N, C-alpha and C positions, 0 to 999 in steps of 0.2 A: 504494500500500500504506500501511497505517497505520504510524505510528512505533512502534518497539519500546520498551517501558518501560525506563527506565534504572534500574539498581540503585544504591542509595546508596553513596557512596564510603566505603571503609574508613577508620575514624578513625586507625588506626595499623597499621603492617605487622606481619605475623605474626612473633613472636619465636621463638627457639629454645626458650625455656621453654614457650611455648604448644604447640609441636609435641611436646616431650617429655611434657607432661602428657597430651596426646591419645593418644600411643603407650602410655603407662603405663595409661591407662584401658582402651584396647582390649585390651591384653594381660591385664589383670585380668578383663575380661569373658570372654575366651576361656578363661582358666584356670578360672574359675568354672563355665562350661558344661561343659568337659571333666571337671572334678572331679565334677559331678553325674552325668554319663553313666557315668563309671567307678564311682561309688558304686552306681548302679543295677545295673551289670554285676556288681559284687562281691556284691550281694544274691542274684543268680541263681547265681553260681559262687562258693561260700564260700571255696574255696582261693585265689581271686584276691586276697583281702584282704591276705594276707601279701606277695604280689608288689607290690601297690599301695603298701603301707607301705614296702617297700624302695625303690621308685621315688620316693616322696615324700621319704624321707630323703636319697636321692642328689640330688634336686632342691634340697632345702633346703641341702645342702652346697655346691652350685654357686652358689646365690643368695648365701649368706653370703660365699663367696670373691669373687664379683663385687662385692658391696657393699664389702667390706673393701679389696680391691685397687683398685677404682674410686676410692674416697675417698682412698686413699694416693697414687694417681697424680695425681689432681686437685690435691692439696696440693703434690706435687712440682712439677707444672707451674706452679702459682701462685708457688712460691718461686723458680723459675728465670726467671720473667717471661714465659712463653708466653701469648699471647692468641689467642683464636679469631678468625677472619675474620668480619666482619659479614655477615649474610644479605643477599642482593640485594633491593632493593625491587621490588614488583610494578609492572607497567606502569600508566600512568595510564589509567583507563577512559574519560576524556573523549573521546579520539579513536576509541574503538571503538564499533561498533554502527550507524553510518550508512554501511553498505557496500552498500545496495540489497537485492535479494532474496537472502538467504543461507539 
C-alpha cells in the first residue's frame, strides 16, 4: 500500500482562548440564523412580533447578568489567587499513521 500523507505538525497547542473564540463565533452564527427565521415568521404572523420582542428583552436581561456576574466572579477568582489547570497537550502525531491497513 502507499504511504498515507502526513499532516503538518501543529505549531502550538490549542489554547482555551482559541476554543472560547470558536464557541462564541458558532453561537453568534446560530443566533443570527435563528433571528432571521423568527423575523420571517413575524412577517407572516404580525402578532408574533410582540412575543418576539418580549423574548429578546428577556434574553438581553440574561446576557447582561451573565456578563456582569461572569466578570465579577473572574475578578474575585483572580484576587483570591485561583488559577485554571493547563489544557493537556495533544499526542505527538509522529508515531501515528504507520499502522498498516486501517
